[in-house]
Steps between C-alpha positions, in 0.01 A plus 500: 500500500742738668342729756639815654570528870198728545273246333619219724445713809149584383433133433592379848311792658188401306535142623511624859195724451306219334592259780390740773169552323436124504633409844386679816787392730749771588731294722692173486183329373574669167833316469369194307329727248821701455690179443245377249513829310873454433590831667722339764710316245508784244851628595651151506714387205312298239674178603313524831166568337522880510495779245833660588337831593698752701484771763263730314240227452528385861459863606182523291364190678586641841348839427169355381474270803581789734245724331237271653708445819536126440697331780692212340873412500568610141736777614705260710497215246568696183646833618714365785556151358479423130631830359814514719574133430471560126781755534725326749430126522683216332319242290521254791316739732238579237441127449423467871276804541320577175314169443350541847391858419337376180293265718394776741778504761550823694842667523586775746805702605633591845590858408510665841708474815420651842581869528662517156397693193399323183823598326734390782749223441358179653650381827369147440803278447571235238795275583623264232614154608597299192189438294272635773415851617362566848268799545446672836312819570185683608241628250178692555182583303518185286163449335365153417798330667269221623363428152807560285695218340814713462635801690759735352730616781749788451825427685844658537628270224217510251141389452413164654220300340365304796256212502225619735487155662871491582591419863611797709230748394275622783198719434328736742165637372462877486187713501460608138308811387346299217434179686725301264748262666806695614791373707825577672756240392805371679742292298737287706765332283249429225679282247470556124704366206780737406351557154192655665706793627497765226792741560355780286135443585428757772511825293260369230263375771486835677465700179224278364326491838484880509388524138218250545397653835467824305261330258286383790500851649402640159205264480388561857495876449321471168232272643439682826491840329246376247277364777533819699411726208188291435401521866557875530309563179212299642515702821506822298179401322336444839616842612829607659548827680745744335753435777473121456532534124811719522663259744419199281623679188829597660563145621408349162758726335769404751429130451495539123841671501642223721354237269644661188840535667515133599376395155762706316791396721396134490475504121840666469669259742345189343591602146858577601534172686357303208770629264796273431773744593758397760702820497579674827328817381178313423504321836542838669195634314301195607602535864413871497154425360445221752617720789244760401231236455568351844473844659167575331354160591616522862370853554225588252318168457379439860396864540308505169315178576418625851344813351293287262384289793386813683329649196293188452381509858510227762196277474438556130453207267850566371668451837580128464680518163663827600658332800672260260665798329593659831649183649695412185641852483625464858641154426712598201622816676622274782687278256707788366559631851247781524573867542723463812774362271438771239489831687559704187546454129785696343366455151321777315235251393378482860422870508188472288268803507199480727180648358362817656824587677395860438219452751220534245197283563438233234210568272232271360693494172812388689315209655343392171840521327665278761208256505488456124878460485492193723402277210815599310747383766 
């Protein structure tokens, strides 16, 4: 039976929800269950045991996992690994990487370099010597580098698909906001076969990384806002002073607007990127959408999650799961460079209206409207 794209996205989202209802783990301990569910192999071609699903389905998986602040390497493996390789890799490279993914191998990407923005051209070098390419460079904020089987490394000559066990890779552990393994990598003449250097692989990697990061941000905001609304409603039933209620209502509205903005921009960017259109005009539209998305994630996401954390109150029963949202928001903002690399956004989409800019205090009806709207995100 043929299914529409929306139906396939709903189907994978339902699998994630069902899995999280059955399994209590919200960290790497969930990985075997994800593998057994078929979600990790879903975007792989059928010849590797997958379903051939694409960006929109992977984004649905990422959003549902992030809605419950699950800390597993699905973003790095599928968003930074499988999806870019599907667009840029040769059959030989796929034959080396995809069977391992189908068996549960982790893939990651070394997207960042010290002091450079996410969109900068890599300074890591790739020097071809006959049938061999030697990779040298310095990468930072590389998650799961100690557990990954393959690392995708942007270089000045293309995207290098590097065996994580190759000689010449040194790893220095970093302190990670989420507690997941994170490293600074130094590559010193790391040798790879020439066919594992993909000349046109860096742009698809960076576009797909931003798009899938947006899906995680969308899920984080949806989940943390839902939890916060429930908590504030519970506090309201116990009795909040008028001043406390007005402050909570104003913050809920601000967070809701941020959540809707990230959701809309993420949806637009993902749908554009999923289209098979290689024209220059379409690529420009995609890059504009992704630029706006990166700005919103780097600036609005950490602030919105921080407000939710404060509204719930330190020491409440929600504090532990809320910290997972807060730390993951900080982590993905670091990957795309954070606000220091994005001091302003020239796009009109960034200038979204803020509620109550006229100075009027939010009413009870305002709060109820925002609270009941959360379920529709």
